[in-house]
N, C-alpha and C positions, 0 to 999 in steps of 0.2 A: 298324415299319417291318420287311421280310421280305427281309434282307441276303442275296445270293448266290441271287437265287433269278429265274431267267428262263421258269418255266414261269406262273408267276401263279397256281397250285393254291394256295397256302396264303393268297396276299394277295387270292385271291377269295371263300375261306370265310370269310373276316371279315369282307370285303365285304358279302355275304350277311347276314350277322345285323350290319347298320347299321354297322359302323365304320369309319372312313376307315383306311384301309392302303393301302400304298405297297410296290414291292415295286423290290429294285437288282438290277444286275448288271452285268458289265461285256457283256453280253448285250442284244440289245431283248426285251423279252419275247414272248413266245409267242399272251399272249393281252390284247387292248385293255385298259384300264386303267392306273391312274396307275404308270408306271413309270419310276426313274430309270436311266436307262443311263450306268454310269459306275461310280468306287470308289467303295463302301461308304464309307470312312473319308473321305471330301468328306462328308458329310451324316450319318454319327453322331454329332454333339453339335447336332446342329438342334430340342433338346426333344422326343425320343420318349418314350413312358409305355412302350412292350413292343418286344422284337426278337427276332426269330425269325430265326437264326442260319445257313443252313446251306453254310462254308464248304469249296472244295474240296479231296477228300480226296486229290486226287493225291500228295500227299508224306506221306499222313499217315497211311494205311489199311495195315493190316499184312498184306492183301493183297498188298500191292506191295514187302513185306520184302524179298524177294532182291534189289532195286534198290537199300536203303536206302544201302549203302556207296556206290553210285555217285550218293549225292544229297540228298548230307548239306549243302552251302547253301542249295537249294531246301526242305530239310524243316527248317532253322532259320529260313526267310522265312515257313514257313505257319504255325511254331508262335508267330513272333513275332504274328501275324496274328489266332490263335485268341484269344490273350491279350488284343490290342487290343479284339476282339471280348467278351471275356467280362468287361473291365474299362470298357466303355463306363458311362460317365453317365446309362445308364437303367434306372430302377424296376424291370424284370419283363424278363428275359432267358430264351431256351432258346436252346442251342448245337448242333445236330444234326450228328451223323459216324457212320458207320461202326465197329467197332471198329478202335481207333486211336492212334496214339504218345500221344496228347494223355491218355488215361489214365495213363502213365507218364511222364511226359515234364509235365505240370501238375495234374490229379488225377484220379480215378475219375469215371467219369460218373454223376449223379443217379440215372437209370433206363436200362433195356435196354427196346425194344419190337420187337415184330413187326409187320408187316402183318396175321397173319391176328386178330391180337388187335383187330384194325378193319375187318372183312369182306372181304377179303383171302386167296383162298387161298394165301398165298406165302410164304417164309420172305427175311427180309433184316435183320438183327439190326443195330438202330438205336441209337443211344447218343445219350442226351439229358443234358445238361449245363445245369441249372434253376436260375435266381437268382431270387428270389422268388417261385417258382412251384411248385405242387405236381404229384406223379406225374401222368400221364394214365393214366385208369381206362378198361381196354378196354372198348368200346362193343357189339362183335360177333364175340364167338370162334367160328371157322370152323375146317373141315377142310378137306382138299384142299393140306397146305402144301408146296411146291413151289419148290425154289431157283430161278426162275427168270433173277433179276440177274445170281445168280453160273455159271449155265448159258450164258448170251446169247456169244454166239460173238461173239470179235473183227473178223470179218469181217461179221456180221448185218447192221449196216447204220453207213452213215456218221456217224449220230446216235448210237451207240451209249453215248457218253459223257454225251449228255443223258437217254436210258434210264434206265440207271443212277443219275443224280443226282434225276433226278423223284419229288418228294413223293407218295407216294398219297392217293386220294382221302378215304380213310376216317380218316387219320392227319391233315390236313389240317382235316377239320371238326370231330374232336375237339380239337385244338388252339384252333378258335373257338368252339365251343361251351364247352371245362371250362378256358381262360385268357383268351376274350374279357369274363366277366362281374368280371375284374379294373381295369379300365379302362372308360371313359368311351366310351359310345357316341357319335358322330358323326350327327347325324337329317339334315345335311346329301345 
């Protein structure tokens, strides 16, 4: 299961390798495929063998630290949600988020990756909290490290939030290729 994913990018990377994969988000999926449009907590205990979770970073990312004092209740709720995901009864878990208070309030990440390590000439520090999963091995280190997401204008698009949270294809492919071998492939 790919939790909190509206784009379908990670889900489809696993499906391309023959895995039964479903995304889940409060928003409809941008790509056709198996998608549960609703709260991930409703299906968290449905017997998944792996979960890759992308919880919303609005109240967690340190990029929003200047607003933390005004968002304490929302931040506490967001941290409770992260704990539920990390403690889910699922053998393999990867939780992804930018540099955030998860590191100080729950635990430090197991790995920090960048898009440029997986074929994209951009910077966007992404933390991974792992349960029974190995660290991702870079697949295609490239030059041209531009902080496109950091400089994205607040007025650039009505879909700015979606663009900032979309998983890079190279990272999704690395997850599927390197972690997919740990679970059974569904041949249907």
